[in-house]
Backbone as XML, in Angstrom:
<?xml version="1.0"?>
<chain id="A" units="angstrom">
  <residue number="1" name="UNK">
    <atom name="N" x="90.829" y="99.453" z="100.898"/>
    <atom name="CA" x="90.903" y="100.632" z="101.241"/>
    <atom name="C" x="92.436" y="100.944" z="101.246"/>
  </residue>
  <residue number="2" name="UNK">
    <atom name="N" x="92.585" y="101.740" z="100.945"/>
    <atom name="CA" x="94.648" y="102.627" z="100.343"/>
    <atom name="C" x="94.790" y="102.958" z="101.394"/>
  </residue>
  <residue number="3" name="UNK">
    <atom name="N" x="96.225" y="102.718" z="101.575"/>
    <atom name="CA" x="96.963" y="103.799" z="102.523"/>
    <atom name="C" x="97.603" y="105.056" z="102.236"/>
  </residue>
  <residue number="4" name="UNK">
    <atom name="N" x="97.420" y="106.351" z="102.577"/>
    <atom name="CA" x="97.630" y="107.472" z="102.380"/>
    <atom name="C" x="98.525" y="107.817" z="103.437"/>
  </residue>
  <residue number="5" name="UNK">
    <atom name="N" x="99.704" y="108.877" z="102.687"/>
    <atom name="CA" x="100.930" y="109.555" z="103.132"/>
    <atom name="C" x="99.797" y="110.912" z="103.854"/>
  </residue>
  <residue number="6" name="UNK">
    <atom name="N" x="99.708" y="111.552" z="104.991"/>
    <atom name="CA" x="99.725" y="112.866" z="105.646"/>
    <atom name="C" x="100.803" y="113.453" z="106.201"/>
  </residue>
  <residue number="7" name="UNK">
    <atom name="N" x="101.030" y="114.843" z="105.940"/>
    <atom name="CA" x="101.955" y="115.417" z="106.542"/>
    <atom name="C" x="100.600" y="116.896" z="107.158"/>
  </residue>
  <residue number="8" name="UNK">
    <atom name="N" x="100.841" y="117.132" z="108.579"/>
    <atom name="CA" x="100.434" y="118.108" z="109.452"/>
    <atom name="C" x="101.056" y="119.404" z="108.960"/>
  </residue>
  <residue number="9" name="UNK">
    <atom name="N" x="100.410" y="120.366" z="108.313"/>
    <atom name="CA" x="101.036" y="121.429" z="107.980"/>
    <atom name="C" x="101.335" y="122.580" z="109.199"/>
  </residue>
  <residue number="10" name="UNK">
    <atom name="N" x="100.649" y="122.224" z="110.422"/>
    <atom name="CA" x="101.139" y="122.972" z="111.657"/>
    <atom name="C" x="103.141" y="122.637" z="112.127"/>
  </residue>
  <residue number="11" name="UNK">
    <atom name="N" x="102.843" y="121.071" z="112.316"/>
    <atom name="CA" x="103.640" y="120.410" z="113.187"/>
    <atom name="C" x="104.784" y="119.895" z="112.266"/>
  </residue>
  <residue number="12" name="UNK">
    <atom name="N" x="104.494" y="119.649" z="111.167"/>
    <atom name="CA" x="105.500" y="119.066" z="110.144"/>
    <atom name="C" x="105.379" y="117.492" z="110.219"/>
  </residue>
  <residue number="13" name="UNK">
    <atom name="N" x="104.462" y="116.795" z="111.206"/>
    <atom name="CA" x="104.523" y="115.415" z="111.527"/>
    <atom name="C" x="103.881" y="114.537" z="110.357"/>
  </residue>
  <residue number="14" name="UNK">
    <atom name="N" x="104.646" y="113.942" z="109.710"/>
    <atom name="CA" x="104.040" y="112.719" z="108.763"/>
    <atom name="C" x="103.438" y="111.343" z="109.460"/>
  </residue>
  <residue number="15" name="UNK">
    <atom name="N" x="102.472" y="111.269" z="108.848"/>
    <atom name="CA" x="101.733" y="109.809" z="109.281"/>
    <atom name="C" x="101.234" y="109.196" z="108.215"/>
  </residue>
  <residue number="16" name="UNK">
    <atom name="N" x="100.909" y="107.706" z="108.274"/>
    <atom name="CA" x="100.422" y="106.950" z="106.910"/>
    <atom name="C" x="99.203" y="106.609" z="107.877"/>
  </residue>
  <residue number="17" name="UNK">
    <atom name="N" x="97.888" y="106.938" z="106.699"/>
    <atom name="CA" x="96.272" y="106.223" z="107.388"/>
    <atom name="C" x="96.039" y="105.514" z="106.363"/>
  </residue>
  <residue number="18" name="UNK">
    <atom name="N" x="95.115" y="104.267" z="106.785"/>
    <atom name="CA" x="94.272" y="103.396" z="106.232"/>
    <atom name="C" x="93.174" y="103.799" z="105.952"/>
  </residue>
  <residue number="19" name="UNK">
    <atom name="N" x="92.660" y="104.603" z="105.350"/>
    <atom name="CA" x="91.303" y="105.211" z="105.277"/>
    <atom name="C" x="90.524" y="104.789" z="103.581"/>
  </residue>
  <residue number="20" name="UNK">
    <atom name="N" x="89.310" y="105.645" z="103.423"/>
    <atom name="CA" x="88.329" y="105.354" z="102.288"/>
    <atom name="C" x="88.823" y="106.676" z="101.686"/>
  </residue>
  <residue number="21" name="UNK">
    <atom name="N" x="88.563" y="106.779" z="100.494"/>
    <atom name="CA" x="88.819" y="108.463" z="99.697"/>
    <atom name="C" x="87.879" y="109.371" z="99.933"/>
  </residue>
  <residue number="22" name="UNK">
    <atom name="N" x="86.757" y="109.022" z="100.531"/>
    <atom name="CA" x="85.838" y="110.466" z="101.180"/>
    <atom name="C" x="86.727" y="110.542" z="102.635"/>
  </residue>
  <residue number="23" name="UNK">
    <atom name="N" x="87.082" y="109.944" z="103.291"/>
    <atom name="CA" x="87.611" y="110.466" z="104.725"/>
    <atom name="C" x="89.019" y="110.963" z="104.163"/>
  </residue>
  <residue number="24" name="UNK">
    <atom name="N" x="89.981" y="110.362" z="103.397"/>
    <atom name="CA" x="91.086" y="111.126" z="102.930"/>
    <atom name="C" x="90.773" y="112.608" z="102.380"/>
  </residue>
  <residue number="25" name="UNK">
    <atom name="N" x="89.517" y="112.867" z="101.942"/>
    <atom name="CA" x="88.626" y="113.934" z="101.317"/>
    <atom name="C" x="88.527" y="115.007" z="102.276"/>
  </residue>
  <residue number="26" name="UNK">
    <atom name="N" x="88.215" y="114.496" z="103.504"/>
    <atom name="CA" x="87.643" y="115.410" z="104.550"/>
    <atom name="C" x="89.051" y="115.987" z="105.230"/>
  </residue>
  <residue number="27" name="UNK">
    <atom name="N" x="90.000" y="114.892" z="105.186"/>
    <atom name="CA" x="91.300" y="115.103" z="105.740"/>
    <atom name="C" x="91.789" y="116.572" z="105.467"/>
  </residue>
  <residue number="28" name="UNK">
    <atom name="N" x="91.572" y="116.519" z="103.896"/>
    <atom name="CA" x="92.391" y="117.389" z="103.362"/>
    <atom name="C" x="91.227" y="118.976" z="103.488"/>
  </residue>
  <residue number="29" name="UNK">
    <atom name="N" x="90.289" y="118.440" z="103.387"/>
    <atom name="CA" x="89.331" y="119.989" z="103.245"/>
    <atom name="C" x="89.655" y="120.573" z="104.486"/>
  </residue>
  <residue number="30" name="UNK">
    <atom name="N" x="90.281" y="119.689" z="105.636"/>
    <atom name="CA" x="89.877" y="120.603" z="106.922"/>
    <atom name="C" x="90.854" y="121.572" z="106.798"/>
  </residue>
  <residue number="31" name="UNK">
    <atom name="N" x="92.082" y="121.514" z="105.971"/>
    <atom name="CA" x="93.134" y="122.389" z="105.549"/>
    <atom name="C" x="94.262" y="122.062" z="106.653"/>
  </residue>
  <residue number="32" name="UNK">
    <atom name="N" x="94.404" y="121.132" z="107.752"/>
    <atom name="CA" x="95.585" y="120.975" z="108.357"/>
    <atom name="C" x="96.400" y="119.874" z="107.595"/>
  </residue>
  <residue number="33" name="UNK">
    <atom name="N" x="96.280" y="119.247" z="106.815"/>
    <atom name="CA" x="96.969" y="118.572" z="106.315"/>
    <atom name="C" x="96.987" y="118.443" z="104.870"/>
  </residue>
  <residue number="34" name="UNK">
    <atom name="N" x="98.264" y="118.300" z="104.212"/>
    <atom name="CA" x="98.352" y="118.027" z="102.991"/>
    <atom name="C" x="99.116" y="116.601" z="102.480"/>
  </residue>
  <residue number="35" name="UNK">
    <atom name="N" x="98.929" y="116.257" z="101.297"/>
    <atom name="CA" x="99.026" y="114.653" z="101.167"/>
    <atom name="C" x="100.358" y="114.636" z="100.463"/>
  </residue>
  <residue number="36" name="UNK">
    <atom name="N" x="100.926" y="113.592" z="100.792"/>
    <atom name="CA" x="102.255" y="113.390" z="100.002"/>
    <atom name="C" x="102.020" y="112.064" z="99.002"/>
  </residue>
  <residue number="37" name="UNK">
    <atom name="N" x="102.768" y="112.616" z="98.256"/>
    <atom name="CA" x="102.895" y="111.318" z="97.200"/>
    <atom name="C" x="104.086" y="110.734" z="96.761"/>
  </residue>
  <residue number="38" name="UNK">
    <atom name="N" x="103.732" y="109.548" z="97.238"/>
    <atom name="CA" x="105.134" y="108.856" z="97.242"/>
    <atom name="C" x="104.526" y="107.483" z="96.370"/>
  </residue>
  <residue number="39" name="UNK">
    <atom name="N" x="105.617" y="106.599" z="95.673"/>
    <atom name="CA" x="105.576" y="105.388" z="95.423"/>
    <atom name="C" x="106.716" y="104.249" z="96.477"/>
  </residue>
  <residue number="40" name="UNK">
    <atom name="N" x="106.678" y="103.279" z="96.347"/>
    <atom name="CA" x="106.943" y="102.440" z="97.200"/>
    <atom name="C" x="106.829" y="101.012" z="95.996"/>
  </residue>
  <residue number="41" name="UNK">
    <atom name="N" x="107.759" y="101.089" z="95.139"/>
    <atom name="CA" x="107.594" y="99.714" z="94.528"/>
    <atom name="C" x="107.793" y="98.637" z="95.225"/>
  </residue>
  <residue number="42" name="UNK">
    <atom name="N" x="107.425" y="97.535" z="95.451"/>
    <atom name="CA" x="107.464" y="95.843" z="95.580"/>
    <atom name="C" x="108.277" y="95.247" z="94.328"/>
  </residue>
  <residue number="43" name="UNK">
    <atom name="N" x="109.429" y="94.634" z="94.947"/>
    <atom name="CA" x="110.511" y="94.247" z="93.648"/>
    <atom name="C" x="109.747" y="92.987" z="94.416"/>
  </residue>
  <residue number="44" name="UNK">
    <atom name="N" x="109.749" y="92.139" z="92.912"/>
    <atom name="CA" x="110.015" y="90.588" z="93.700"/>
    <atom name="C" x="111.029" y="89.828" z="92.118"/>
  </residue>
  <residue number="45" name="UNK">
    <atom name="N" x="111.547" y="89.488" z="93.012"/>
    <atom name="CA" x="112.721" y="88.498" z="92.333"/>
    <atom name="C" x="112.737" y="87.285" z="92.504"/>
  </residue>
  <residue number="46" name="UNK">
    <atom name="N" x="113.245" y="86.264" z="91.784"/>
    <atom name="CA" x="113.215" y="84.911" z="91.854"/>
    <atom name="C" x="114.307" y="84.721" z="90.958"/>
  </residue>
  <residue number="47" name="UNK">
    <atom name="N" x="115.399" y="83.523" z="92.294"/>
    <atom name="CA" x="116.335" y="82.852" z="91.402"/>
    <atom name="C" x="116.504" y="81.359" z="91.032"/>
  </residue>
  <residue number="48" name="UNK">
    <atom name="N" x="116.834" y="81.576" z="89.645"/>
    <atom name="CA" x="116.587" y="80.148" z="89.420"/>
    <atom name="C" x="115.350" y="80.213" z="88.514"/>
  </residue>
  <residue number="49" name="UNK">
    <atom name="N" x="115.278" y="79.052" z="87.669"/>
    <atom name="CA" x="113.939" y="79.472" z="86.649"/>
    <atom name="C" x="113.126" y="78.181" z="87.186"/>
  </residue>
  <residue number="50" name="UNK">
    <atom name="N" x="111.566" y="78.411" z="87.121"/>
    <atom name="CA" x="110.031" y="78.189" z="87.326"/>
    <atom name="C" x="110.169" y="76.432" z="87.298"/>
  </residue>
  <residue number="51" name="UNK">
    <atom name="N" x="111.042" y="76.097" z="86.571"/>
    <atom name="CA" x="111.329" y="74.391" z="85.792"/>
    <atom name="C" x="111.896" y="73.931" z="87.236"/>
  </residue>
  <residue number="52" name="UNK">
    <atom name="N" x="112.713" y="74.381" z="87.917"/>
    <atom name="CA" x="113.756" y="74.080" z="88.499"/>
    <atom name="C" x="113.378" y="73.930" z="89.938"/>
  </residue>
  <residue number="53" name="UNK">
    <atom name="N" x="112.149" y="74.606" z="90.065"/>
    <atom name="CA" x="111.758" y="74.691" z="91.306"/>
    <atom name="C" x="110.283" y="73.796" z="91.151"/>
  </residue>
  <residue number="54" name="UNK">
    <atom name="N" x="109.903" y="73.044" z="90.503"/>
    <atom name="CA" x="108.717" y="72.051" z="90.235"/>
    <atom name="C" x="109.372" y="70.754" z="90.823"/>
  </residue>
  <residue number="55" name="UNK">
    <atom name="N" x="108.127" y="69.881" z="90.893"/>
    <atom name="CA" x="108.276" y="68.461" z="91.590"/>
    <atom name="C" x="108.834" y="67.783" z="90.533"/>
  </residue>
  <residue number="56" name="UNK">
    <atom name="N" x="109.424" y="66.896" z="90.940"/>
    <atom name="CA" x="110.234" y="65.517" z="89.888"/>
    <atom name="C" x="108.789" y="65.073" z="89.032"/>
  </residue>
  <residue number="57" name="UNK">
    <atom name="N" x="107.859" y="65.024" z="89.686"/>
    <atom name="CA" x="106.711" y="64.469" z="88.595"/>
    <atom name="C" x="106.331" y="65.371" z="87.471"/>
  </residue>
  <residue number="58" name="UNK">
    <atom name="N" x="106.156" y="66.607" z="87.584"/>
    <atom name="CA" x="106.246" y="67.631" z="86.936"/>
    <atom name="C" x="107.209" y="67.534" z="85.924"/>
  </residue>
  <residue number="59" name="UNK">
    <atom name="N" x="108.579" y="67.184" z="86.212"/>
    <atom name="CA" x="109.503" y="67.362" z="85.261"/>
    <atom name="C" x="109.828" y="66.108" z="84.559"/>
  </residue>
  <residue number="60" name="UNK">
    <atom name="N" x="109.276" y="64.869" z="84.945"/>
    <atom name="CA" x="109.348" y="63.655" z="83.799"/>
    <atom name="C" x="108.138" y="63.775" z="83.006"/>
  </residue>
  <residue number="61" name="UNK">
    <atom name="N" x="106.999" y="64.750" z="83.474"/>
    <atom name="CA" x="106.053" y="64.753" z="82.306"/>
    <atom name="C" x="106.472" y="65.643" z="80.973"/>
  </residue>
  <residue number="62" name="UNK">
    <atom name="N" x="107.201" y="66.570" z="81.246"/>
    <atom name="CA" x="108.027" y="67.489" z="80.491"/>
    <atom name="C" x="108.657" y="66.593" z="79.334"/>
  </residue>
  <residue number="63" name="UNK">
    <atom name="N" x="109.894" y="65.709" z="80.204"/>
    <atom name="CA" x="110.444" y="64.842" z="79.325"/>
    <atom name="C" x="109.872" y="63.826" z="78.540"/>
  </residue>
  <residue number="64" name="UNK">
    <atom name="N" x="108.723" y="63.649" z="78.873"/>
    <atom name="CA" x="108.080" y="62.466" z="78.197"/>
    <atom name="C" x="106.830" y="63.558" z="77.113"/>
  </residue>
  <residue number="65" name="UNK">
    <atom name="N" x="106.985" y="64.545" z="76.734"/>
    <atom name="CA" x="106.686" y="65.757" z="76.208"/>
    <atom name="C" x="107.230" y="65.624" z="75.365"/>
  </residue>
  <residue number="66" name="UNK">
    <atom name="N" x="108.401" y="65.968" z="75.500"/>
    <atom name="CA" x="109.668" y="66.229" z="74.952"/>
    <atom name="C" x="109.746" y="65.317" z="74.144"/>
  </residue>
  <residue number="67" name="UNK">
    <atom name="N" x="110.088" y="64.643" z="74.401"/>
    <atom name="CA" x="110.749" y="62.880" z="73.407"/>
    <atom name="C" x="109.305" y="62.655" z="72.761"/>
  </residue>
  <residue number="68" name="UNK">
    <atom name="N" x="108.432" y="63.005" z="72.985"/>
    <atom name="CA" x="107.061" y="62.444" z="71.967"/>
    <atom name="C" x="106.617" y="64.096" z="71.310"/>
  </residue>
  <residue number="69" name="UNK">
    <atom name="N" x="107.400" y="64.868" z="71.276"/>
    <atom name="CA" x="106.672" y="65.600" z="70.301"/>
    <atom name="C" x="107.645" y="66.401" z="69.449"/>
  </residue>
  <residue number="70" name="UNK">
    <atom name="N" x="108.718" y="65.126" z="68.910"/>
    <atom name="CA" x="109.380" y="65.357" z="67.310"/>
    <atom name="C" x="110.502" y="66.107" z="67.250"/>
  </residue>
  <residue number="71" name="UNK">
    <atom name="N" x="111.333" y="66.564" z="66.084"/>
    <atom name="CA" x="112.316" y="67.232" z="65.932"/>
    <atom name="C" x="111.775" y="68.852" z="66.163"/>
  </residue>
  <residue number="72" name="UNK">
    <atom name="N" x="112.840" y="69.558" z="66.620"/>
    <atom name="CA" x="112.295" y="71.021" z="66.770"/>
    <atom name="C" x="111.788" y="71.927" z="67.934"/>
  </residue>
  <residue number="73" name="UNK">
    <atom name="N" x="111.428" y="70.831" z="68.737"/>
    <atom name="CA" x="110.670" y="71.629" z="69.953"/>
    <atom name="C" x="111.303" y="72.018" z="71.092"/>
  </residue>
  <residue number="74" name="UNK">
    <atom name="N" x="111.222" y="73.039" z="71.736"/>
    <atom name="CA" x="111.802" y="74.230" z="72.312"/>
    <atom name="C" x="111.331" y="73.996" z="73.772"/>
  </residue>
  <residue number="75" name="UNK">
    <atom name="N" x="111.133" y="72.717" z="74.194"/>
    <atom name="CA" x="110.607" y="72.555" z="75.848"/>
    <atom name="C" x="111.842" y="72.487" z="76.434"/>
  </residue>
  <residue number="76" name="UNK">
    <atom name="N" x="112.046" y="73.224" z="77.531"/>
    <atom name="CA" x="113.207" y="73.246" z="78.256"/>
    <atom name="C" x="113.177" y="72.312" z="79.460"/>
  </residue>
  <residue number="77" name="UNK">
    <atom name="N" x="114.078" y="71.183" z="79.567"/>
    <atom name="CA" x="113.896" y="70.441" z="80.544"/>
    <atom name="C" x="114.719" y="70.332" z="81.658"/>
  </residue>
</chain>
């Protein structure tokens, strides 16, 4: 179930509620509340590259693959 943000039209109080779509519609149909649409993007960031965060065994495997793949390979180790 998603989280919805509602504003009470009489008091101006803003609340977030975790409810189903039918419960949201009932609340809006009562006439006391209006829904506030807002976007809260979750930003995920990572420092460094994925290879530097892997185990030494995996890096050794990549080195072996790079060594045996021939010229022109693009494997970053």
